[in-house]
C-alpha positions in Angstrom: -0.1 0.2 0.1 2.9 2.6 0.8 4.6 1.9 -2.4 1.1 2.3 -4.4 0.6 5.4 -2.6 4.2 6.5 -3.3 3.5 5.8 -7.3 0.2 7.6 -7.0 1.7 11.0 -5.7 4.6 10.8 -8.0 2.1 10.7 -10.7 0.1 13.2 -9.2 3.1 15.5 -9.0 4.1 14.6 -12.7 1.1 15.7 -14.1 0.6 18.9 -11.9 4.0 19.7 -13.2 3.3 19.5 -16.8 0.2 21.7 -16.0 2.2 24.2 -14.4 5.2 24.4 -17.0 2.7 24.6 -19.7 0.7 27.4 -18.1 3.8 29.5 -16.9 6.5 28.2 -18.8 10.0 26.6 -17.3 11.6 30.0 -16.4 8.4 31.4 -14.7 7.2 28.4 -12.8 8.1 27.3 -9.2 7.8 24.3 -7.2 5.5 25.8 -5.0 2.7 26.2 -7.4 3.8 22.6 -8.3 3.2 21.2 -5.0 -0.1 23.3 -4.4 -1.4 22.2 -7.9 -0.4 18.5 -6.7 -2.1 18.9 -3.2 1.3 17.9 -1.8 3.9 19.8 0.4 7.0 21.3 -1.2 9.7 19.1 0.2 7.6 16.1 -0.8 8.2 17.3 -4.6 12.0 17.9 -4.0 11.9 14.1 -2.5 10.8 12.9 -5.7 12.6 14.8 -7.9 15.7 16.6 -6.1 15.3 19.8 -8.6 13.0 21.6 -11.0 15.0 21.0 -14.0 14.9 17.1 -13.4 11.3 18.0 -12.6 10.3 19.0 -15.8 12.5 16.6 -17.8 10.6 14.0 -16.0 7.1 15.6 -16.6 7.8 15.7 -20.1 8.9 12.3 -20.6 6.0 11.3 -18.6 3.6 13.3 -20.8 5.0 11.7 -23.8 4.8 8.4 -23.0 1.3 8.9 -22.5 0.8 10.7 -25.9 2.2 7.7 -27.8 -0.2 5.2 -25.7 -2.9 6.9 -27.0 -1.6 7.2 -30.6 -0.6 3.2 -30.3 -4.4 2.4 -29.3 -5.2 4.4 -32.5 -2.8 2.5 -34.7 -3.8 -0.7 -33.0 -7.5 -0.6 -34.7 -5.9 -1.6 -38.1 -5.7 -5.0 -36.7 -8.9 -6.0 -37.6 -10.0 -4.0 -40.5 -13.0 -5.6 -41.7 -13.7 -5.7 -45.6 -13.7 -1.5 -45.6 -10.1 -0.8 -45.7 -10.8 2.8 -46.5 -13.2 3.3 -44.0 -10.7 1.5 -41.0 -7.9 3.9 -42.5 -10.2 6.6 -41.9 -11.2 5.5 -38.4 -7.7 5.5 -37.5 -6.8 8.6 -39.0 -9.4 10.4 -37.2 -8.5 9.0 -34.0 -4.6 10.3 -34.9 -6.0 13.8 -35.6 -7.8 13.5 -32.4 -4.5 12.8 -30.2 -2.4 15.3 -32.5 -4.8 18.2 -31.8 -5.4 17.5 -28.1 -4.8 20.4 -25.9 -2.6 18.7 -24.1 -0.7 17.4 -27.1 -0.4 21.3 -28.4 1.0 22.4 -25.1 3.7 19.6 -25.0 4.7 20.8 -28.5 5.1 24.4 -27.3 6.9 23.5 -24.4 9.2 21.4 -26.2 10.4 24.1 -28.8 10.2 26.6 -26.0 12.8 25.0 -23.9 15.1 23.1 -26.3 17.7 26.0 -26.1 17.8 25.3 -22.2 17.4 21.8 -22.6 19.0 20.4 -25.7 18.8 16.8 -24.7 15.5 16.7 -24.1 14.3 15.7 -27.7 16.5 12.9 -27.3 15.5 11.8 -23.7 11.5 12.2 -24.8 12.2 9.9 -28.0 14.3 7.0 -26.5 12.4 7.1 -22.9 9.0 7.7 -24.3 9.6 5.9 -27.7 8.2 8.5 -30.1 9.5 6.7 -33.2 7.3 3.4 -31.7 4.3 4.8 -33.2 5.8 5.2 -36.7 6.9 1.6 -36.4 3.7 -0.1 -35.2 2.1 1.8 -37.9 4.7 0.2 -40.5 3.9 -3.1 -38.8 0.2 -2.6 -39.5 0.8 -1.5 -43.1 2.8 -4.3 -44.0 0.7 -6.9 -43.1 -1.9 -5.6 -45.2 0.7 -5.5 -47.8 1.1 -8.9 -47.2 -2.6 -9.8 -47.5 -2.5 -7.8 -50.8 -4.8 -5.1 -50.0 -2.3 -2.7 -50.5 0.7 -2.0 -52.4 3.8 -1.4 -50.3 7.1 -2.0 -50.7 8.6 0.2 -47.8 6.3 0.0 -44.9 8.5 2.6 -43.1 8.1 5.0 -45.5 4.4 4.6 -46.3 3.8 4.8 -42.4 5.8 8.2 -42.6 3.4 9.5 -45.4 0.5 8.6 -43.9 1.2 10.2 -40.7 2.4 13.7 -42.5 -0.9 13.5 -44.8 -2.8 13.4 -41.6 -0.8 15.8 -39.6 0.5 18.6 -42.2 -2.9 20.4 -42.9 -3.4 20.7 -38.9 -0.8 23.5 -38.1 -2.4 25.7 -40.3 -6.0 25.0 -40.0 -5.9 25.2 -36.3 -3.7 28.4 -36.3 -0.7 26.6 -34.4 -3.4 25.2 -31.9 -5.1 28.2 -31.3 -8.3 27.5 -33.1 -10.5 24.3 -32.4 -11.3 21.9 -35.1 -14.8 20.8 -35.9 -15.4 17.4 -35.9 -16.3 17.8 -39.8 -13.3 19.4 -40.4 -11.1 17.0 -38.9 -13.1 13.9 -40.9 -12.3 15.8 -44.2 -8.6 16.1 -43.0 -9.1 12.1 -42.4 -10.6 11.6 -45.5 -8.5 13.6 -47.9 -5.4 11.9 -45.9 -6.6 8.4 -47.1 -8.0 8.8 -50.3 -4.2 10.2 -51.3 -2.9 7.3 -49.5 -4.9 4.8 -51.4 -4.1 6.7 -54.8 -0.5 5.9 -54.1 -0.7 2.5 -52.5 -4.0 1.0 -52.6 
């Protein structure tokens, strides 16, 4: 029970830290605010993470891991596409778009870009510890299996997976005005449909 409580408290601190850093920026945020957001004493934060810089790194890595899990869950839907491959790809596309345009996802990307000069190792840390490339690899695996079944004409699944991802995310930067405009469901559906249409013209 004590171990479980410590894990829960650590996670609460990480969640609170990301919220505070996203709201204030690294320089303006303070450990006292994180402690208040998490509902713990300030020394408790230091007991878990020793310093503000380490808290920032760990909160970013944890947030990336949650985003990766959501994206993997979306890609996993290609395990059983049924007879309508286009519909299955559109469903996955819409879910990936939802993940990409989530408020915390935008906050994460803004924070990462803003603090790379201060934490140049952060990009590599996030990618290696949270497995950023795992999503593309998982999508490539699913596409390769569909190719083996004769449902897609793909010779380089990794490249096809990258291209599918780009077709989904590329239009979102301008359409959302870098995350400052919410996309209606109809518009998200249209982006997914257009991406799948282009993808199937190349690989269908």
